[in-house]
MIMAR-941069 format. One record per residue (C-alpha): residue number from 1; residue in three letters; chain; x, z, y. Coordinates in steps of 0.2 Angstrom, whole numbers, plus 2048, in hexadecimal, padded with zeros to 3 digits. Layout:
% residues N
<k = NUM	r = ala	c = A	u = X	w = Z	v = Y>
...
END
This chain:
% residues 407
<k = 1	r = unk	c = A	u = EF1	w = 2B7	v = EC4>
<k = 2	r = unk	c = A	u = EFF	w = 2AE	v = ECD>
<k = 3	r = unk	c = A	u = F0C	w = 2A4	v = EC3>
<k = 4	r = unk	c = A	u = F1B	w = 2A0	v = ECE>
<k = 5	r = unk	c = A	u = F2D	w = 29A	v = ECC>
<k = 6	r = unk	c = A	u = F37	w = 299	v = EDD>
<k = 7	r = unk	c = A	u = F39	w = 288	v = EE3>
<k = 8	r = unk	c = A	u = F4A	w = 280	v = EE5>
<k = 9	r = unk	c = A	u = F53	w = 281	v = EF6>
<k = 10	r = unk	c = A	u = F4F	w = 26E	v = EF8>
<k = 11	r = unk	c = A	u = F3D	w = 270	v = EF5>
<k = 12	r = unk	c = A	u = F30	w = 264	v = EFD>
<k = 13	r = unk	c = A	u = F21	w = 267	v = F07>
<k = 14	r = unk	c = A	u = F16	w = 276	v = F03>
<k = 15	r = unk	c = A	u = F05	w = 270	v = EFC>
<k = 16	r = unk	c = A	u = EF5	w = 279	v = EF7>
<k = 17	r = unk	c = A	u = EEA	w = 271	v = EEA>
<k = 18	r = unk	c = A	u = ED9	w = 279	v = EEA>
<k = 19	r = unk	c = A	u = ED0	w = 276	v = ED9>
<k = 20	r = unk	c = A	u = ED9	w = 278	v = EC8>
<k = 21	r = unk	c = A	u = ECE	w = 26C	v = EBF>
<k = 22	r = unk	c = A	u = ED5	w = 25D	v = EB6>
<k = 23	r = unk	c = A	u = ED7	w = 253	v = EC7>
<k = 24	r = unk	c = A	u = EDF	w = 262	v = ED1>
<k = 25	r = unk	c = A	u = EEA	w = 267	v = EC2>
<k = 26	r = unk	c = A	u = EF0	w = 255	v = EC1>
<k = 27	r = unk	c = A	u = EF3	w = 254	v = ED3>
<k = 28	r = unk	c = A	u = EFD	w = 264	v = ED3>
<k = 29	r = unk	c = A	u = F08	w = 25E	v = EC5>
<k = 30	r = unk	c = A	u = F0B	w = 24D	v = ECD>
<k = 31	r = unk	c = A	u = F10	w = 255	v = EDE>
<k = 32	r = unk	c = A	u = F1B	w = 262	v = ED6>
<k = 33	r = unk	c = A	u = F24	w = 255	v = ECB>
<k = 34	r = unk	c = A	u = F29	w = 24C	v = EDB>
<k = 35	r = unk	c = A	u = F30	w = 25C	v = EE3>
<k = 36	r = unk	c = A	u = F22	w = 263	v = EEE>
<k = 37	r = unk	c = A	u = F1F	w = 276	v = EEE>
<k = 38	r = unk	c = A	u = F0E	w = 277	v = EE7>
<k = 39	r = unk	c = A	u = F01	w = 285	v = EE5>
<k = 40	r = unk	c = A	u = EF2	w = 281	v = EDA>
<k = 41	r = unk	c = A	u = EE3	w = 28C	v = EDF>
<k = 42	r = unk	c = A	u = ED3	w = 28F	v = ED6>
<k = 43	r = unk	c = A	u = EC6	w = 29D	v = ED7>
<k = 44	r = unk	c = A	u = EC5	w = 29E	v = EC4>
<k = 45	r = unk	c = A	u = ED5	w = 296	v = EBD>
<k = 46	r = unk	c = A	u = ED9	w = 285	v = EB5>
<k = 47	r = unk	c = A	u = ECA	w = 27B	v = EAC>
<k = 48	r = unk	c = A	u = EBD	w = 287	v = EB1>
<k = 49	r = unk	c = A	u = EB0	w = 27A	v = EB6>
<k = 50	r = unk	c = A	u = EAC	w = 268	v = EB1>
<k = 51	r = unk	c = A	u = EBE	w = 267	v = EA9>
<k = 52	r = unk	c = A	u = EB8	w = 274	v = E9D>
<k = 53	r = unk	c = A	u = EA8	w = 26C	v = E97>
<k = 54	r = unk	c = A	u = EA9	w = 259	v = E9A>
<k = 55	r = unk	c = A	u = EA8	w = 24D	v = E8B>
<k = 56	r = unk	c = A	u = EBA	w = 249	v = E8B>
<k = 57	r = unk	c = A	u = EB8	w = 236	v = E8C>
<k = 58	r = unk	c = A	u = EC5	w = 22B	v = E94>
<k = 59	r = unk	c = A	u = EB9	w = 21E	v = E99>
<k = 60	r = unk	c = A	u = EC3	w = 210	v = EA2>
<k = 61	r = unk	c = A	u = EB5	w = 204	v = EA1>
<k = 62	r = unk	c = A	u = EA8	w = 20E	v = EAA>
<k = 63	r = unk	c = A	u = EA8	w = 203	v = EB9>
<k = 64	r = unk	c = A	u = E96	w = 203	v = EBC>
<k = 65	r = unk	c = A	u = E90	w = 210	v = EC9>
<k = 66	r = unk	c = A	u = E82	w = 21C	v = EC5>
<k = 67	r = unk	c = A	u = E77	w = 213	v = ED2>
<k = 68	r = unk	c = A	u = E74	w = 201	v = ECC>
<k = 69	r = unk	c = A	u = E68	w = 1F4	v = ED2>
<k = 70	r = unk	c = A	u = E56	w = 1FA	v = ECE>
<k = 71	r = unk	c = A	u = E5A	w = 20C	v = ECF>
<k = 72	r = unk	c = A	u = E4C	w = 20F	v = EDC>
<k = 73	r = unk	c = A	u = E3F	w = 20B	v = ECF>
<k = 74	r = unk	c = A	u = E46	w = 21A	v = EC5>
<k = 75	r = unk	c = A	u = E44	w = 227	v = ED2>
<k = 76	r = unk	c = A	u = E32	w = 22C	v = ECD>
<k = 77	r = unk	c = A	u = E37	w = 22E	v = EBB>
<k = 78	r = unk	c = A	u = E46	w = 239	v = EC2>
<k = 79	r = unk	c = A	u = E3A	w = 244	v = ECA>
<k = 80	r = unk	c = A	u = E2C	w = 245	v = EBD>
<k = 81	r = unk	c = A	u = E34	w = 243	v = EAC>
<k = 82	r = unk	c = A	u = E3E	w = 253	v = EA8>
<k = 83	r = unk	c = A	u = E47	w = 24A	v = E9A>
<k = 84	r = unk	c = A	u = E4D	w = 23C	v = EA5>
<k = 85	r = unk	c = A	u = E60	w = 239	v = EA3>
<k = 86	r = unk	c = A	u = E61	w = 23A	v = EB6>
<k = 87	r = unk	c = A	u = E55	w = 248	v = EBB>
<k = 88	r = unk	c = A	u = E52	w = 24E	v = ECD>
<k = 89	r = unk	c = A	u = E4A	w = 25F	v = ED0>
<k = 90	r = unk	c = A	u = E3B	w = 25D	v = EDB>
<k = 91	r = unk	c = A	u = E3F	w = 26D	v = EE4>
<k = 92	r = unk	c = A	u = E50	w = 267	v = EE8>
<k = 93	r = unk	c = A	u = E4A	w = 256	v = EEF>
<k = 94	r = unk	c = A	u = E4A	w = 25B	v = F01>
<k = 95	r = unk	c = A	u = E5D	w = 261	v = F00>
<k = 96	r = unk	c = A	u = E61	w = 251	v = EF6>
<k = 97	r = unk	c = A	u = E58	w = 245	v = F01>
<k = 98	r = unk	c = A	u = E67	w = 23F	v = F0B>
<k = 99	r = unk	c = A	u = E72	w = 23D	v = EFC>
<k = 100	r = unk	c = A	u = E64	w = 234	v = EF2>
<k = 101	r = unk	c = A	u = E61	w = 228	v = F00>
<k = 102	r = unk	c = A	u = E73	w = 223	v = F00>
<k = 103	r = unk	c = A	u = E73	w = 222	v = EED>
<k = 104	r = unk	c = A	u = E65	w = 216	v = EED>
<k = 105	r = unk	c = A	u = E6C	w = 20B	v = EFB>
<k = 106	r = unk	c = A	u = E7D	w = 20A	v = EF1>
<k = 107	r = unk	c = A	u = E74	w = 201	v = EE3>
<k = 108	r = unk	c = A	u = E74	w = 1F0	v = EEC>
<k = 109	r = unk	c = A	u = E7E	w = 1E2	v = EE2>
<k = 110	r = unk	c = A	u = E8C	w = 1E1	v = EEF>
<k = 111	r = unk	c = A	u = E8E	w = 1F4	v = EF0>
<k = 112	r = unk	c = A	u = E8E	w = 1F5	v = EDD>
<k = 113	r = unk	c = A	u = E9B	w = 1E8	v = EDC>
<k = 114	r = unk	c = A	u = EA6	w = 1F1	v = EE8>
<k = 115	r = unk	c = A	u = EA4	w = 201	v = EDF>
<k = 116	r = unk	c = A	u = EA8	w = 1F9	v = ECE>
<k = 117	r = unk	c = A	u = EB8	w = 1F2	v = ED6>
<k = 118	r = unk	c = A	u = EBE	w = 202	v = EDD>
<k = 119	r = unk	c = A	u = EBA	w = 20B	v = ECC>
<k = 120	r = unk	c = A	u = EC3	w = 1FE	v = EC2>
<k = 121	r = unk	c = A	u = ED2	w = 200	v = ECD>
<k = 122	r = unk	c = A	u = ED2	w = 213	v = ECB>
<k = 123	r = unk	c = A	u = ED0	w = 212	v = EB8>
<k = 124	r = unk	c = A	u = EDF	w = 206	v = EB6>
<k = 125	r = unk	c = A	u = EEB	w = 20C	v = EA9>
<k = 126	r = unk	c = A	u = EE3	w = 21C	v = EA6>
<k = 127	r = unk	c = A	u = EE3	w = 21C	v = E93>
<k = 128	r = unk	c = A	u = EF6	w = 21A	v = E92>
<k = 129	r = unk	c = A	u = EF9	w = 226	v = EA0>
<k = 130	r = unk	c = A	u = EEE	w = 234	v = E97>
<k = 131	r = unk	c = A	u = EF7	w = 230	v = E87>
<k = 132	r = unk	c = A	u = F08	w = 233	v = E90>
<k = 133	r = unk	c = A	u = F02	w = 242	v = E99>
<k = 134	r = unk	c = A	u = EFB	w = 24B	v = E89>
<k = 135	r = unk	c = A	u = F0C	w = 248	v = E81>
<k = 136	r = unk	c = A	u = F15	w = 24E	v = E91>
<k = 137	r = unk	c = A	u = F0C	w = 25F	v = E92>
<k = 138	r = unk	c = A	u = F0D	w = 262	v = E7F>
<k = 139	r = unk	c = A	u = EFC	w = 25E	v = E79>
<k = 140	r = unk	c = A	u = EFD	w = 24D	v = E71>
<k = 141	r = unk	c = A	u = EF1	w = 252	v = E64>
<k = 142	r = unk	c = A	u = EE2	w = 252	v = E71>
<k = 143	r = unk	c = A	u = EE4	w = 23F	v = E74>
<k = 144	r = unk	c = A	u = ED8	w = 235	v = E68>
<k = 145	r = unk	c = A	u = ED7	w = 222	v = E6A>
<k = 146	r = unk	c = A	u = ECA	w = 21C	v = E5E>
<k = 147	r = unk	c = A	u = EBF	w = 213	v = E6B>
<k = 148	r = unk	c = A	u = EAE	w = 216	v = E72>
<k = 149	r = unk	c = A	u = E9E	w = 211	v = E6A>
<k = 150	r = unk	c = A	u = E8F	w = 20D	v = E75>
<k = 151	r = unk	c = A	u = E7E	w = 20E	v = E6B>
<k = 152	r = unk	c = A	u = E6E	w = 205	v = E6F>
<k = 153	r = unk	c = A	u = E5D	w = 206	v = E67>
<k = 154	r = unk	c = A	u = E5D	w = 1F3	v = E64>
<k = 155	r = unk	c = A	u = E63	w = 1E2	v = E6B>
<k = 156	r = unk	c = A	u = E56	w = 1E2	v = E79>
<k = 157	r = unk	c = A	u = E5C	w = 1F3	v = E7F>
<k = 158	r = unk	c = A	u = E6E	w = 1EC	v = E7F>
<k = 159	r = unk	c = A	u = E68	w = 1DD	v = E89>
<k = 160	r = unk	c = A	u = E60	w = 1E8	v = E96>
<k = 161	r = unk	c = A	u = E71	w = 1EF	v = E99>
<k = 162	r = unk	c = A	u = E7A	w = 1DE	v = E9B>
<k = 163	r = unk	c = A	u = E7E	w = 1E0	v = EAD>
<k = 164	r = unk	c = A	u = E89	w = 1EF	v = EAA>
<k = 165	r = unk	c = A	u = E92	w = 1E6	v = E9B>
<k = 166	r = unk	c = A	u = E95	w = 1D7	v = EA6>
<k = 167	r = unk	c = A	u = E9D	w = 1E2	v = EB3>
<k = 168	r = unk	c = A	u = EA9	w = 1E8	v = EA6>
<k = 169	r = unk	c = A	u = EAD	w = 1D7	v = EA0>
<k = 170	r = unk	c = A	u = EB1	w = 1D1	v = EB2>
<k = 171	r = unk	c = A	u = EBD	w = 1DF	v = EB3>
<k = 172	r = unk	c = A	u = EC6	w = 1DA	v = EA3>
<k = 173	r = unk	c = A	u = EBE	w = 1E6	v = E97>
<k = 174	r = unk	c = A	u = EBC	w = 1E0	v = E85>
<k = 175	r = unk	c = A	u = EAF	w = 1E6	v = E79>
<k = 176	r = unk	c = A	u = EA7	w = 1E2	v = E68>
<k = 177	r = unk	c = A	u = E94	w = 1E1	v = E65>
<k = 178	r = unk	c = A	u = E8E	w = 1E9	v = E55>
<k = 179	r = unk	c = A	u = E7F	w = 1E8	v = E4A>
<k = 180	r = unk	c = A	u = E78	w = 1F7	v = E40>
<k = 181	r = unk	c = A	u = E84	w = 1F4	v = E32>
<k = 182	r = unk	c = A	u = E93	w = 1F4	v = E3F>
<k = 183	r = unk	c = A	u = E8D	w = 204	v = E46>
<k = 184	r = unk	c = A	u = E8C	w = 20C	v = E34>
<k = 185	r = unk	c = A	u = E9D	w = 206	v = E30>
<k = 186	r = unk	c = A	u = EA4	w = 210	v = E3E>
<k = 187	r = unk	c = A	u = E98	w = 21F	v = E40>
<k = 188	r = unk	c = A	u = E8D	w = 221	v = E30>
<k = 189	r = unk	c = A	u = E85	w = 231	v = E36>
<k = 190	r = unk	c = A	u = E7B	w = 228	v = E44>
<k = 191	r = unk	c = A	u = E68	w = 227	v = E42>
<k = 192	r = unk	c = A	u = E60	w = 216	v = E3E>
<k = 193	r = unk	c = A	u = E58	w = 217	v = E50>
<k = 194	r = unk	c = A	u = E68	w = 20E	v = E56>
<k = 195	r = unk	c = A	u = E69	w = 1FC	v = E51>
<k = 196	r = unk	c = A	u = E75	w = 1F4	v = E5D>
<k = 197	r = unk	c = A	u = E86	w = 1FA	v = E63>
<k = 198	r = unk	c = A	u = E95	w = 1F6	v = E6E>
<k = 199	r = unk	c = A	u = EA6	w = 1FB	v = E6A>
<k = 200	r = unk	c = A	u = EB4	w = 1FD	v = E76>
<k = 201	r = unk	c = A	u = EC3	w = 1FF	v = E6A>
<k = 202	r = unk	c = A	u = ED0	w = 204	v = E76>
<k = 203	r = unk	c = A	u = EC7	w = 213	v = E7F>
<k = 204	r = unk	c = A	u = ECD	w = 225	v = E7C>
<k = 205	r = unk	c = A	u = EC7	w = 237	v = E7B>
<k = 206	r = unk	c = A	u = ECF	w = 248	v = E7F>
<k = 207	r = unk	c = A	u = ECA	w = 254	v = E71>
<k = 208	r = unk	c = A	u = ECB	w = 263	v = E7C>
<k = 209	r = unk	c = A	u = EC9	w = 260	v = E8F>
<k = 210	r = unk	c = A	u = ECC	w = 273	v = E93>
<k = 211	r = unk	c = A	u = EDC	w = 275	v = E89>
<k = 212	r = unk	c = A	u = EE2	w = 264	v = E90>
<k = 213	r = unk	c = A	u = EDF	w = 26A	v = EA2>
<k = 214	r = unk	c = A	u = EE7	w = 27B	v = E9E>
<k = 215	r = unk	c = A	u = EF6	w = 273	v = E97>
<k = 216	r = unk	c = A	u = EF9	w = 268	v = EA6>
<k = 217	r = unk	c = A	u = EF7	w = 278	v = EB1>
<k = 218	r = unk	c = A	u = F04	w = 281	v = EA6>
<k = 219	r = unk	c = A	u = F10	w = 272	v = EA7>
<k = 220	r = unk	c = A	u = F0E	w = 273	v = EBA>
<k = 221	r = unk	c = A	u = F12	w = 286	v = EBA>
<k = 222	r = unk	c = A	u = F21	w = 283	v = EAF>
<k = 223	r = unk	c = A	u = F28	w = 276	v = EBB>
<k = 224	r = unk	c = A	u = F28	w = 283	v = EC9>
<k = 225	r = unk	c = A	u = F16	w = 282	v = ED0>
<k = 226	r = unk	c = A	u = F0B	w = 291	v = ED4>
<k = 227	r = unk	c = A	u = EFB	w = 294	v = ECC>
<k = 228	r = unk	c = A	u = EF0	w = 29F	v = ED7>
<k = 229	r = unk	c = A	u = EDE	w = 2A6	v = ED4>
<k = 230	r = unk	c = A	u = ED5	w = 2A8	v = EE4>
<k = 231	r = unk	c = A	u = EC5	w = 2A1	v = EEC>
<k = 232	r = unk	c = A	u = ECA	w = 297	v = EFC>
<k = 233	r = unk	c = A	u = EBC	w = 29B	v = F09>
<k = 234	r = unk	c = A	u = EC2	w = 291	v = F18>
<k = 235	r = unk	c = A	u = ECF	w = 284	v = F1D>
<k = 236	r = unk	c = A	u = ED6	w = 284	v = F2F>
<k = 237	r = unk	c = A	u = EE4	w = 279	v = F37>
<k = 238	r = unk	c = A	u = EF0	w = 284	v = F41>
<k = 239	r = unk	c = A	u = EFE	w = 27B	v = F4A>
<k = 240	r = unk	c = A	u = F07	w = 271	v = F3C>
<k = 241	r = unk	c = A	u = F00	w = 27C	v = F2E>
<k = 242	r = unk	c = A	u = EF0	w = 27E	v = F24>
<k = 243	r = unk	c = A	u = EEA	w = 28F	v = F23>
<k = 244	r = unk	c = A	u = EDF	w = 293	v = F14>
<k = 245	r = unk	c = A	u = ED5	w = 2A3	v = F13>
<k = 246	r = unk	c = A	u = ED2	w = 2AA	v = F02>
<k = 247	r = unk	c = A	u = EC7	w = 2B8	v = EFD>
<k = 248	r = unk	c = A	u = ED4	w = 2C5	v = F02>
<k = 249	r = unk	c = A	u = EE4	w = 2BC	v = F08>
<k = 250	r = unk	c = A	u = EE9	w = 2AE	v = F14>
<k = 251	r = unk	c = A	u = EF5	w = 2A0	v = F0F>
<k = 252	r = unk	c = A	u = EFE	w = 293	v = F18>
<k = 253	r = unk	c = A	u = F03	w = 281	v = F13>
<k = 254	r = unk	c = A	u = F09	w = 271	v = F1A>
<k = 255	r = unk	c = A	u = EFC	w = 267	v = F10>
<k = 256	r = unk	c = A	u = EEC	w = 26B	v = F07>
<k = 257	r = unk	c = A	u = EE4	w = 260	v = EF9>
<k = 258	r = unk	c = A	u = ED1	w = 264	v = EF7>
<k = 259	r = unk	c = A	u = ECD	w = 260	v = EE5>
<k = 260	r = unk	c = A	u = EBF	w = 26E	v = EE3>
<k = 261	r = unk	c = A	u = EB2	w = 262	v = EDB>
<k = 262	r = unk	c = A	u = EA0	w = 265	v = EE1>
<k = 263	r = unk	c = A	u = EA5	w = 274	v = EEB>
<k = 264	r = unk	c = A	u = EB1	w = 269	v = EF6>
<k = 265	r = unk	c = A	u = EA3	w = 266	v = F03>
<k = 266	r = unk	c = A	u = EA2	w = 278	v = F08>
<k = 267	r = unk	c = A	u = EB4	w = 278	v = F0C>
<k = 268	r = unk	c = A	u = EB5	w = 268	v = F15>
<k = 269	r = unk	c = A	u = EA5	w = 268	v = F20>
<k = 270	r = unk	c = A	u = EAB	w = 275	v = F2C>
<k = 271	r = unk	c = A	u = EB9	w = 26A	v = F30>
<k = 272	r = unk	c = A	u = EAE	w = 25B	v = F34>
<k = 273	r = unk	c = A	u = EB2	w = 252	v = F24>
<k = 274	r = unk	c = A	u = EA1	w = 24C	v = F1E>
<k = 275	r = unk	c = A	u = E9F	w = 247	v = F0C>
<k = 276	r = unk	c = A	u = E8F	w = 241	v = F04>
<k = 277	r = unk	c = A	u = E93	w = 24C	v = EF5>
<k = 278	r = unk	c = A	u = E86	w = 252	v = EE8>
<k = 279	r = unk	c = A	u = E87	w = 25B	v = ED8>
<k = 280	r = unk	c = A	u = E83	w = 252	v = EC8>
<k = 281	r = unk	c = A	u = E7E	w = 261	v = EBD>
<k = 282	r = unk	c = A	u = E84	w = 25C	v = EAB>
<k = 283	r = unk	c = A	u = E80	w = 265	v = E9B>
<k = 284	r = unk	c = A	u = E88	w = 266	v = E8A>
<k = 285	r = unk	c = A	u = E84	w = 26D	v = E79>
<k = 286	r = unk	c = A	u = E92	w = 270	v = E6D>
<k = 287	r = unk	c = A	u = E8F	w = 271	v = E5A>
<k = 288	r = unk	c = A	u = E9B	w = 27D	v = E51>
<k = 289	r = unk	c = A	u = EA5	w = 273	v = E45>
<k = 290	r = unk	c = A	u = E9D	w = 262	v = E41>
<k = 291	r = unk	c = A	u = EAD	w = 25A	v = E41>
<k = 292	r = unk	c = A	u = EA8	w = 24C	v = E36>
<k = 293	r = unk	c = A	u = E98	w = 246	v = E3F>
<k = 294	r = unk	c = A	u = EA0	w = 23A	v = E4B>
<k = 295	r = unk	c = A	u = EB2	w = 234	v = E4B>
<k = 296	r = unk	c = A	u = EB3	w = 22D	v = E5D>
<k = 297	r = unk	c = A	u = EA9	w = 22E	v = E6E>
<k = 298	r = unk	c = A	u = E98	w = 228	v = E6B>
<k = 299	r = unk	c = A	u = E8C	w = 224	v = E79>
<k = 300	r = unk	c = A	u = E79	w = 224	v = E77>
<k = 301	r = unk	c = A	u = E75	w = 218	v = E85>
<k = 302	r = unk	c = A	u = E63	w = 21B	v = E86>
<k = 303	r = unk	c = A	u = E65	w = 22D	v = E89>
<k = 304	r = unk	c = A	u = E76	w = 22C	v = E93>
<k = 305	r = unk	c = A	u = E7E	w = 239	v = E87>
<k = 306	r = unk	c = A	u = E90	w = 239	v = E81>
<k = 307	r = unk	c = A	u = E93	w = 240	v = E70>
<k = 308	r = unk	c = A	u = EA5	w = 244	v = E6D>
<k = 309	r = unk	c = A	u = EB0	w = 24C	v = E5F>
<k = 310	r = unk	c = A	u = EB9	w = 25C	v = E66>
<k = 311	r = unk	c = A	u = EC6	w = 267	v = E5F>
<k = 312	r = unk	c = A	u = EB9	w = 275	v = E5B>
<k = 313	r = unk	c = A	u = EA9	w = 26B	v = E58>
<k = 314	r = unk	c = A	u = E9E	w = 25D	v = E5D>
<k = 315	r = unk	c = A	u = E9A	w = 25C	v = E70>
<k = 316	r = unk	c = A	u = E8A	w = 254	v = E76>
<k = 317	r = unk	c = A	u = E8A	w = 252	v = E89>
<k = 318	r = unk	c = A	u = E82	w = 248	v = E97>
<k = 319	r = unk	c = A	u = E73	w = 246	v = EA2>
<k = 320	r = unk	c = A	u = E73	w = 248	v = EB4>
<k = 321	r = unk	c = A	u = E69	w = 256	v = EBD>
<k = 322	r = unk	c = A	u = E68	w = 256	v = ED0>
<k = 323	r = unk	c = A	u = E64	w = 268	v = ED4>
<k = 324	r = unk	c = A	u = E72	w = 26F	v = EDF>
<k = 325	r = unk	c = A	u = E80	w = 27C	v = EDC>
<k = 326	r = unk	c = A	u = E75	w = 28C	v = EDD>
<k = 327	r = unk	c = A	u = E67	w = 289	v = ED0>
<k = 328	r = unk	c = A	u = E6C	w = 291	v = EBF>
<k = 329	r = unk	c = A	u = E6D	w = 285	v = EAF>
<k = 330	r = unk	c = A	u = E5D	w = 27F	v = EA8>
<k = 331	r = unk	c = A	u = E5D	w = 283	v = E95>
<k = 332	r = unk	c = A	u = E50	w = 275	v = E93>
<k = 333	r = unk	c = A	u = E5D	w = 268	v = E98>
<k = 334	r = unk	c = A	u = E69	w = 26F	v = E8A>
<k = 335	r = unk	c = A	u = E5B	w = 270	v = E7E>
<k = 336	r = unk	c = A	u = E57	w = 25D	v = E80>
<k = 337	r = unk	c = A	u = E69	w = 259	v = E7C>
<k = 338	r = unk	c = A	u = E69	w = 264	v = E6C>
<k = 339	r = unk	c = A	u = E59	w = 25C	v = E66>
<k = 340	r = unk	c = A	u = E5F	w = 24A	v = E69>
<k = 341	r = unk	c = A	u = E6F	w = 24E	v = E60>
<k = 342	r = unk	c = A	u = E66	w = 255	v = E51>
<k = 343	r = unk	c = A	u = E5A	w = 246	v = E51>
<k = 344	r = unk	c = A	u = E68	w = 239	v = E52>
<k = 345	r = unk	c = A	u = E76	w = 240	v = E47>
<k = 346	r = unk	c = A	u = E76	w = 246	v = E35>
<k = 347	r = unk	c = A	u = E80	w = 255	v = E31>
<k = 348	r = unk	c = A	u = E7A	w = 260	v = E3F>
<k = 349	r = unk	c = A	u = E6B	w = 269	v = E38>
<k = 350	r = unk	c = A	u = E73	w = 27A	v = E35>
<k = 351	r = unk	c = A	u = E80	w = 27A	v = E43>
<k = 352	r = unk	c = A	u = E80	w = 287	v = E50>
<k = 353	r = unk	c = A	u = E82	w = 282	v = E62>
<k = 354	r = unk	c = A	u = E89	w = 288	v = E73>
<k = 355	r = unk	c = A	u = E83	w = 281	v = E83>
<k = 356	r = unk	c = A	u = E8B	w = 27E	v = E94>
<k = 357	r = unk	c = A	u = E87	w = 277	v = EA6>
<k = 358	r = unk	c = A	u = E93	w = 271	v = EB3>
<k = 359	r = unk	c = A	u = E93	w = 269	v = EC4>
<k = 360	r = unk	c = A	u = E9A	w = 257	v = EC5>
<k = 361	r = unk	c = A	u = E9E	w = 252	v = ED7>
<k = 362	r = unk	c = A	u = E96	w = 241	v = EDA>
<k = 363	r = unk	c = A	u = E96	w = 235	v = EE9>
<k = 364	r = unk	c = A	u = E87	w = 22A	v = EEB>
<k = 365	r = unk	c = A	u = E90	w = 21A	v = EE6>
<k = 366	r = unk	c = A	u = E9A	w = 223	v = ED8>
<k = 367	r = unk	c = A	u = EAB	w = 220	v = EE0>
<k = 368	r = unk	c = A	u = EB5	w = 22F	v = EE4>
<k = 369	r = unk	c = A	u = EBE	w = 233	v = EF5>
<k = 370	r = unk	c = A	u = ED1	w = 233	v = EF2>
<k = 371	r = unk	c = A	u = EDD	w = 234	v = F00>
<k = 372	r = unk	c = A	u = EE0	w = 23B	v = F12>
<k = 373	r = unk	c = A	u = ED2	w = 243	v = F1B>
<k = 374	r = unk	c = A	u = ECE	w = 239	v = F2B>
<k = 375	r = unk	c = A	u = ED4	w = 242	v = F3A>
<k = 376	r = unk	c = A	u = EDB	w = 251	v = F31>
<k = 377	r = unk	c = A	u = EEE	w = 250	v = F2F>
<k = 378	r = unk	c = A	u = EF4	w = 258	v = F1F>
<k = 379	r = unk	c = A	u = EE3	w = 259	v = F17>
<k = 380	r = unk	c = A	u = EE0	w = 24E	v = F07>
<k = 381	r = unk	c = A	u = ED1	w = 24B	v = EFD>
<k = 382	r = unk	c = A	u = ECE	w = 248	v = EEA>
<k = 383	r = unk	c = A	u = EBC	w = 24A	v = EE9>
<k = 384	r = unk	c = A	u = EAC	w = 242	v = EE1>
<k = 385	r = unk	c = A	u = EB2	w = 23C	v = ED0>
<k = 386	r = unk	c = A	u = EA1	w = 23F	v = EC8>
<k = 387	r = unk	c = A	u = EA2	w = 23D	v = EB5>
<k = 388	r = unk	c = A	u = EB3	w = 234	v = EB6>
<k = 389	r = unk	c = A	u = EBE	w = 243	v = EBB>
<k = 390	r = unk	c = A	u = EC8	w = 243	v = EAB>
<k = 391	r = unk	c = A	u = ECA	w = 230	v = EAA>
<k = 392	r = unk	c = A	u = ED0	w = 22F	v = EBC>
<k = 393	r = unk	c = A	u = EDA	w = 23F	v = EBE>
<k = 394	r = unk	c = A	u = EEB	w = 238	v = EBB>
<k = 395	r = unk	c = A	u = EE9	w = 229	v = EC6>
<k = 396	r = unk	c = A	u = EE1	w = 234	v = ED4>
<k = 397	r = unk	c = A	u = EF1	w = 23F	v = ED3>
<k = 398	r = unk	c = A	u = EFC	w = 231	v = ED5>
<k = 399	r = unk	c = A	u = EF3	w = 22A	v = EE4>
<k = 400	r = unk	c = A	u = EF3	w = 23B	v = EEC>
<k = 401	r = unk	c = A	u = F05	w = 23E	v = EE9>
<k = 402	r = unk	c = A	u = F0A	w = 22D	v = EEF>
<k = 403	r = unk	c = A	u = F01	w = 22F	v = EFF>
<k = 404	r = unk	c = A	u = F05	w = 241	v = F03>
<k = 405	r = unk	c = A	u = F18	w = 23F	v = EFF>
<k = 406	r = unk	c = A	u = F19	w = 22E	v = F08>
<k = 407	r = unk	c = A	u = F1C	w = 223	v = EF9>
END
């Protein structure tokens, strides 16, 4: 379906944004608000990928990259333990070897520090910007600011994670350490297994990431943008224009922004634009109802699981599975999440669940690629946000709009 309002006679450059997830939708809206003629293209429509199934956390303090010093020692467990929070399918190891090597090499202290600085800069102001955007696109009820509670089995486990918390402190994030009584005062349904906690009081959550993304795309269309459902198979520079080949139609634009998530590499590689991009396959289970189980985002740090209240249930998501784009979802990964949730929270015994799997686009150092594609005039990249696409969508959109329109 195509939604289109004719542009004004003084319209700006013609821009295609490929990918209508939260990042692409925010970029399209930002460009349209500044006068560009924008077409937002997605093969399935807005919020059909990770922007449908993510955990909704606006996690501005997540400055520690996935690869931290000592990650090499975890690789055997990633291969052997099917319940490892970061799991690498042995059959996919040859395909992932190059990315995995870069991933391990990015875990030096100096590279971690650089990545953390880049992420902190990209996160800046995201909470206030999402609050304003939710109001602007007509869904202020989806913005919840009750903080994020990180749970640890005991004080020793919290000490083991001290490096990540020191990183947060260095970038200005403040938090409160809680004992068991402090945890129970905030979230009384948490099992006794968790004896220590850390509360980031200013953090926020989007209560329905799919509806939020769809509202942004709708606001874009209402401002005169075009929503187009098609699968772009090839990009080609032709004179001063970019030619986009869809399934049955060809399009022409002055600029192209690639925000196609884990599928971006297939579009860019034929152009000589090489990205060390890999899919972090993430899962969620959602318990129908269960609105009173938690009142904010809760992170089970030992399991790398986010538990978040949603409009229509309790969402339990997380883990990282490296297995590529083609392998079907593994029901066992979702079953692990369901079992852990039922063991950890009272009130879930009789709740039915639905499951989901999506592909988070991840760079080895966890830092997304945002800006002009080298040597490709008029081609722009907004790729590799990992599990922070929601958090960084508004700031990414501002960066792309500034650069593309010459601000």
